[in-house]
Every structure is written in C-alpha cells, then in structure tokens.
VMD Tcl script that draws the C-alpha trace (Angstrom):
set ca {
  {-6.24 69.20 97.02}
  {-8.94 69.95 94.09}
  {-11.12 72.56 92.99}
  {-14.54 73.13 92.38}
  {-15.61 73.45 88.04}
  {-15.28 77.22 88.31}
  {-17.59 79.48 87.07}
  {-19.63 79.83 83.98}
  {-17.56 82.83 81.77}
  {-19.39 85.44 79.65}
  {-17.47 88.46 78.39}
  {-18.96 90.70 81.21}
  {-18.03 88.38 83.69}
  {-14.17 88.25 82.33}
  {-13.95 92.10 82.22}
  {-15.11 92.14 85.65}
  {-12.90 89.94 86.60}
  {-9.80 91.18 85.19}
  {-10.89 94.45 85.73}
  {-10.25 93.18 90.13}
  {-7.46 90.95 89.11}
  {-5.57 93.93 87.83}
  {-6.95 96.00 90.83}
  {-5.75 93.58 93.46}
  {-2.45 93.29 92.54}
  {-2.17 97.10 91.15}
  {-3.25 98.50 95.08}
  {-1.34 96.03 96.38}
  {1.66 97.05 94.92}
  {1.14 100.70 95.32}
  {-0.03 100.44 98.79}
  {3.32 98.61 99.13}
  {5.14 101.29 97.26}
  {3.42 104.03 99.57}
  {4.42 103.12 102.51}
  {8.11 101.69 101.49}
  {9.63 105.33 102.85}
  {7.97 105.17 106.24}
  {7.81 101.10 107.08}
  {9.75 101.04 110.63}
  {9.28 104.76 111.88}
  {6.89 106.53 114.31}
  {4.21 109.05 113.86}
  {6.53 111.49 114.83}
  {9.20 110.96 112.81}
  {6.82 110.31 109.56}
  {5.09 113.60 110.01}
  {9.04 115.44 110.92}
  {9.67 114.03 107.24}
  {6.48 114.53 105.24}
  {5.08 117.02 106.88}
  {1.97 117.37 109.34}
  {-0.45 115.40 107.13}
  {2.31 112.92 106.73}
  {2.50 110.68 103.81}
  {0.09 112.04 101.02}
  {1.76 111.18 97.86}
  {4.37 108.75 96.81}
  {7.78 109.34 98.13}
  {11.20 108.28 97.36}
  {12.25 104.68 98.55}
  {15.09 102.65 97.32}
  {16.25 105.47 95.20}
  {12.92 105.91 93.05}
  {9.57 106.96 93.69}
  {6.85 104.25 93.19}
  {9.73 101.49 94.47}
  {8.00 98.37 95.68}
  {9.77 95.93 98.20}
  {9.94 92.33 98.62}
  {6.28 92.02 99.43}
  {4.74 93.03 96.04}
  {8.00 90.75 94.11}
  {6.44 87.51 96.13}
  {3.27 88.57 95.43}
  {4.07 88.04 91.90}
  {5.95 84.97 92.26}
  {3.04 83.85 93.91}
  {0.82 84.82 91.00}
  {3.46 83.20 88.13}
  {3.13 79.44 90.44}
  {-0.56 79.69 90.46}
  {-0.38 79.89 86.59}
  {2.13 77.55 86.80}
  {0.26 75.05 88.93}
  {-2.86 75.14 86.23}
  {-0.82 74.60 83.31}
  {0.95 71.15 85.32}
  {-2.95 70.41 85.96}
  {-2.57 68.72 82.71}
  {-0.16 66.34 83.64}
  {-2.58 64.79 86.39}
  {0.85 65.69 88.77}
  {-1.18 68.31 90.44}
  {-0.14 69.99 93.67}
  {-0.13 73.26 94.08}
  {2.01 74.15 97.02}
  {5.02 72.40 95.70}
  {4.64 75.07 92.40}
  {4.01 77.68 94.55}
  {7.52 76.70 96.78}
  {9.10 76.44 93.09}
  {7.74 80.42 92.40}
  {9.56 81.30 95.79}
  {12.91 79.79 95.15}
  {12.37 81.58 92.09}
  {12.31 84.61 94.22}
  {15.10 83.67 96.35}
  {17.18 82.78 93.73}
  {16.97 86.99 92.13}
  {18.23 87.94 96.24}
  {21.38 86.21 95.33}
  {22.05 86.75 91.61}
  {23.13 89.86 89.83}
  {20.58 89.39 87.07}
  {18.16 87.16 85.19}
  {21.15 86.77 81.94}
  {21.68 83.21 83.14}
  {17.89 81.87 84.45}
  {17.49 78.61 82.58}
  {14.46 78.86 80.08}
  {12.34 77.04 82.31}
  {12.32 79.15 85.16}
  {9.73 81.05 82.58}
  {9.63 84.70 81.61}
  {8.94 86.30 85.40}
  {12.40 85.01 86.39}
  {13.99 86.85 83.25}
  {12.69 90.48 84.33}
  {15.99 92.30 85.30}
  {14.10 94.88 87.78}
  {13.28 91.99 90.39}
  {16.80 91.19 91.09}
  {16.65 94.11 93.46}
  {17.18 93.35 96.79}
  {14.53 95.62 98.84}
  {14.55 94.74 102.50}
  {13.71 90.70 102.51}
  {13.23 89.45 105.83}
  {15.21 87.39 107.89}
  {12.64 85.10 108.01}
  {11.68 84.86 104.49}
  {15.47 83.99 103.32}
  {15.73 81.12 105.73}
  {12.67 79.61 105.00}
  {14.30 80.08 101.49}
  {17.51 79.43 101.65}
  {17.40 75.96 100.30}
  {15.00 73.35 98.42}
  {13.29 71.33 101.70}
  {9.12 72.76 101.46}
  {7.79 73.58 104.87}
  {4.79 71.73 105.43}
  {1.96 72.08 108.02}
  {3.17 69.44 110.03}
  {6.80 70.80 109.29}
  {6.86 74.18 108.93}
  {9.67 76.74 108.78}
  {10.32 78.58 111.71}
  {7.99 77.61 114.15}
  {7.94 80.76 115.91}
  {7.71 83.01 112.77}
  {4.44 85.77 113.01}
  {5.63 88.72 111.00}
  {3.15 90.19 108.57}
  {5.86 89.64 105.67}
  {3.74 86.15 105.18}
  {0.53 87.67 104.56}
  {0.34 90.46 101.77}
  {1.98 87.70 99.05}
  {-1.35 85.31 99.64}
  {-3.91 87.91 97.95}
  {-3.43 86.18 94.49}
  {-4.94 83.06 96.50}
  {-8.48 85.03 96.47}
  {-7.92 85.49 93.02}
  {-9.24 81.51 93.01}
  {-12.84 82.46 91.99}
  {-13.75 79.05 91.21}
  {-12.05 77.16 94.43}
  {-14.38 77.09 97.13}
  {-13.21 79.20 100.05}
  {-11.99 76.39 102.12}
  {-9.75 75.28 99.62}
  {-8.53 79.00 98.96}
  {-7.77 78.94 102.65}
  {-5.59 75.55 103.13}
  {-3.88 76.35 100.26}
  {-2.70 79.76 102.05}
  {-1.64 77.84 104.63}
  {0.19 75.74 103.23}
  {2.69 78.17 101.01}
  {2.80 80.49 104.59}
  {4.07 77.53 106.27}
  {7.08 77.23 103.60}
  {8.21 80.38 105.91}
  {6.69 80.83 108.35}
  {5.20 78.50 111.28}
  {3.23 80.30 113.77}
  {-0.52 79.84 113.83}
  {-1.52 83.21 113.51}
  {0.94 83.88 110.49}
  {-0.44 81.12 108.90}
  {-4.11 81.41 109.63}
  {-4.07 85.37 108.79}
  {-2.57 84.81 105.37}
  {-5.65 82.21 104.99}
  {-8.08 84.99 106.46}
  {-6.81 87.39 103.97}
  {-6.84 85.05 101.18}
  {-10.93 84.07 101.90}
  {-11.22 88.12 102.29}
  {-10.40 88.82 99.11}
  {-11.83 85.71 97.64}
  {-15.17 87.03 99.20}
  {-14.52 90.20 97.69}
  {-13.62 88.76 94.31}
  {-17.00 87.37 93.66}
  {-19.35 90.14 94.55}
  {-19.40 90.49 98.22}
  {-19.09 93.51 100.34}
  {-15.91 93.87 102.27}
  {-18.18 93.65 106.05}
  {-19.33 90.59 104.48}
  {-16.00 89.12 103.55}
  {-14.73 89.74 106.81}
  {-17.62 88.00 108.52}
  {-16.53 84.99 105.88}
  {-13.77 84.68 106.85}
  {-14.30 84.77 110.68}
  {-16.85 81.78 110.00}
  {-14.25 79.66 108.40}
  {-11.55 80.03 110.60}
  {-13.62 78.86 113.25}
  {-12.44 75.46 112.57}
  {-9.18 76.13 112.54}
  {-6.80 75.13 115.68}
  {-4.86 78.24 117.19}
  {-7.70 80.90 115.44}
  {-8.22 82.69 118.76}
  {-5.76 85.49 118.06}
  {-6.79 86.17 114.26}
  {-10.54 86.15 114.54}
  {-10.10 88.24 117.62}
  {-8.14 90.86 115.84}
  {-10.78 90.93 113.16}
  {-13.37 91.47 115.28}
  {-11.40 94.24 116.93}
  {-11.22 96.01 113.52}
  {-14.90 95.30 113.04}
  {-15.72 96.84 116.14}
  {-13.49 99.66 115.95}
  {-14.94 100.80 112.51}
  {-17.76 102.67 115.01}
  {-15.90 104.30 117.71}
  {-15.32 107.58 115.82}
  {-13.55 109.17 113.36}
  {-10.10 107.11 112.21}
  {-6.94 108.10 112.74}
  {-3.06 107.12 113.01}
  {-3.79 106.19 116.98}
  {-6.80 104.33 115.72}
  {-4.71 102.56 113.58}
  {-1.88 101.93 115.57}
  {-4.13 100.54 118.39}
  {-5.13 97.52 116.35}
  {-1.50 97.14 114.64}
  {0.78 97.43 116.96}
  {1.89 94.62 118.06}
  {3.39 94.36 114.28}
  {2.23 90.84 113.91}
  {0.57 89.07 111.19}
  {-3.26 89.51 112.76}
  {-2.45 92.97 113.86}
  {-1.30 94.57 111.04}
  {-4.07 92.09 108.93}
  {-6.83 94.05 111.54}
  {-5.26 97.30 111.22}
  {-5.67 96.62 106.93}
  {-9.38 95.26 107.06}
  {-9.80 98.33 109.39}
  {-8.32 101.05 106.61}
  {-10.20 99.70 103.73}
  {-13.57 99.56 105.96}
  {-13.68 103.60 106.91}
  {-11.91 104.22 103.33}
  {-14.43 107.00 101.82}
  {-11.57 106.37 98.69}
  {-8.86 104.13 97.65}
  {-6.79 106.82 98.31}
  {-7.56 108.11 101.68}
  {-8.04 104.34 102.83}
  {-4.40 103.89 101.71}
  {-2.99 107.07 103.46}
  {-4.53 105.81 106.71}
  {-2.98 102.55 106.14}
  {0.57 104.16 105.84}
  {0.81 106.63 108.83}
  {1.13 105.40 111.92}
  {3.89 103.98 114.06}
  {2.91 100.28 113.18}
  {4.46 98.31 109.85}
  {3.72 101.25 107.57}
  {4.27 98.63 104.22}
  {2.60 95.28 105.08}
  {-0.32 97.54 106.47}
  {-0.59 99.42 103.32}
  {-0.44 96.21 100.69}
  {-2.70 94.42 102.72}
  {-5.20 97.80 102.21}
  {-4.62 98.53 98.62}
  {-4.99 94.58 98.02}
  {-8.32 94.36 99.16}
  {-10.03 98.19 98.20}
  {-8.50 96.74 94.71}
  {-10.48 93.34 95.05}
  {-13.11 95.63 95.92}
  {-13.62 98.22 93.50}
  {-11.36 96.93 91.02}
  {-8.65 98.70 88.67}
  {-10.09 102.43 87.72}
  {-10.88 103.01 91.74}
  {-7.19 103.21 91.96}
  {-5.09 107.06 92.24}
  {-3.99 107.77 88.37}
  {-0.89 109.23 89.53}
  {0.12 106.69 91.75}
  {-0.51 103.94 89.52}
  {1.85 106.12 86.74}
  {4.75 106.12 88.82}
  {4.60 102.85 90.25}
  {7.81 100.45 89.94}
  {7.16 97.68 87.14}
  {3.71 98.11 86.39}
  {3.83 97.12 82.54}
  {5.11 93.77 84.59}
  {2.28 93.85 86.69}
  {-0.48 94.35 84.29}
  {1.09 91.59 82.28}
  {1.11 89.12 84.82}
  {-2.88 89.97 86.02}
  {-3.76 89.50 82.55}
  {-2.13 86.48 81.97}
  {-4.02 85.58 85.10}
  {-7.23 86.59 84.03}
  {-6.81 85.10 80.73}
  {-5.41 81.69 82.44}
  {-8.22 81.30 84.57}
  {-11.28 81.92 82.54}
  {-9.79 80.78 79.47}
  {-6.79 78.11 80.49}
  {-8.68 74.84 78.59}
  {-8.20 77.09 74.91}
  {-4.04 77.76 75.78}
  {-3.56 74.34 77.05}
  {-6.42 71.90 77.15}
  {-7.06 68.52 74.88}
  {-7.41 70.34 71.80}
  {-4.01 71.24 72.01}
  {-1.62 73.93 73.48}
  {-0.11 77.31 72.68}
  {3.56 77.25 72.40}
  {3.63 80.60 73.44}
  {2.08 79.71 76.41}
  {3.75 77.18 77.58}
  {7.06 78.71 77.37}
  {6.27 82.05 79.40}
  {4.33 79.55 82.02}
  {6.44 75.99 81.50}
  {5.34 72.83 83.72}
  {8.79 71.98 85.13}
}
mol new
graphics top color blue
foreach p $ca { graphics top sphere $p radius 0.5 }
foreach p [lrange $ca 0 end-1] q [lrange $ca 1 end] { graphics top cylinder $p $q radius 0.2 }
display resetview
C-alpha cells in the first residue's frame, strides 16, 4: 500500500488542516455523546424522557454528561495507529492495516484491564489514558473480532455476516489522509473494517464514509463529496446497497422539511449503510452543526452511530469553530482528543522533521513508538 507525495504545506494550509482535523474528531465525539443517552430508544421514548423536542442538549449517560462510547474510543485508537504507521514508514516495513490492527488490539486491552498502570512503554501514551479504560457498551462483534491476535482480512474477514453500523465511525480518521489518493483511503478503510466486520455493506460503508470525509477535508462541498464516494464505490463488487442508500439520502433532501420520520426512514434498518445514509442526510439539511446533530439523534434508529457520523461530516466540512462550545465544554476526554488531533495534524504536515533522515525527536518516538 502506497501514498502520494502529498500537498505542500504553507502556514495557512496547516492551520486550515488542523482546524478540520480538530473539527472532525471533536464533532464525531460530540455526536456520540449526544446520542449515547438515547441510543436504542424509540422516538416516543426519547420524548417521554427529554420532552416534546427530544434531545436538545447533552444528557447523562454512563454516569455523567458528555460521556462518549466505544465509537469514540476506537476512533482515537485509529488516529494513534495512523500516526504510528507513518512513523514506522521510515523503517521500510510499512503496512498500515497491521499498524491499525495493533492499535485496535490496544483498545481491546482497555476493555479487559482495570487500568493503564501496567501498560508497556511500547504501547504509547494513548493506551495510558485512564479514562479510556471505561467499558462503554462495545458490541459483541467488536469484542469477538479483536478477541485474539489474528487479523481479519478482506479475503478472510472476521464475522463475515456482520453489517452493524458501529464499524463505520472509527473510519473517519482515514478521510483525514489528505495526501493520499481517494482509492487508497477507501482500500485502507475496507481492510481495517474487515478486521471486525466482514459483510460487504459494512466495510464498503466504512470506505464510503472515509472517502466523503476525505473530499470534505480537501475543500469539497458535502454534496460533491458524496458524489465522489459514489463514483469510487462503483468499481467495488457488492456496493449496490451502499450506493442505493447514499442516493436515497441525496434524494430525501428535496422531499420536504426534515424530521424524525424522514431520518428513521433512512436509518431504520440499523445496518451500516442505512445509518450512514441517515447521517449524510442530517449533515446535508443541517442549518448549523447543532441542528444537524439534534436531527441525527432524535429518531428511533441507532442514535449514537448516526450522530457520530454526522458530527464527523459537519466537523470536517466546517472546522472546529463551528461546533457548539457548550457541548465541547462538557465533552468527556476533550483534552485527549485535542492533543491527539494536533499530533495527527503535525505528523501529517511536518512528519519528516519529527522522524526523518535528518534525525528523530526522542519525545515523539516515545509517544508513538515503532513497535
């Protein structure tokens, strides 16, 4: 697997990219946190618990307001794996899916261990963040897929029938590889999704989401970004259901005012491609980020994954300053997310200065060891 040489980074380009990286990761996490208290509830149950308008603000889940779930945890380990893949590239032994699999195994360890005090130095700094050891409703498919050290591949995927939406949110960082060609972004998303979910609609939904975010991070409109994903999907076998779901999302924009029934009509099947379509729809019709995320939460389909996906899209489109500050202020793990986002942006724009032929930063290599 290779990558293009990448863009030339001036100061303004670096600042814009960092804002989009922060916006993408924070937006996805805020959506996850907004949906966590009501994930799995029907719209009437949501209204009974939160009033006739449904969820309009962060609500308690997992013992606090602003709590995130396994969706955000795995997304952060995706970022960690991508940075470490770039660092390992200097060794000549470069296979990003393997680095991502190691990162996902580090997440799986957080779901078994009491805390990080015994974690090895080669696990890096993220695996020593104590708050990530909270078990936040990971699905059985995820735990099975990462329950041993055998890596699922496209030819031999884990859980071949698994098509759940939880596989898609963690692919959002792949879209931030703006120096890569979209085809390579899609390939990486597919290979990493197959490590836990082997159904074509699951791993191709992950690819479609990553390619859409990639186009947004490169400055494309959301409608244009979805069209790019559709064009790329056309070459993949088994893509029909994902493409059809995305086309339904685009068509729904012209069918009247958005509301819970329209979102649920798209996401109701609860599968990866259905939830992705609903998230795309919510982002397309959003008046602002807050409106889009409330729309993505208040319906009877999976609220957490829909809102996490919509948040990633809106954050990549608008950058961090468009996110509701009151929600960011209460977001669990915000300092960690920001630190990781800035590290990712620095690695992608200035990696050679951190571990290039001229020398390596000991601090960076300690944070993101090659092992």
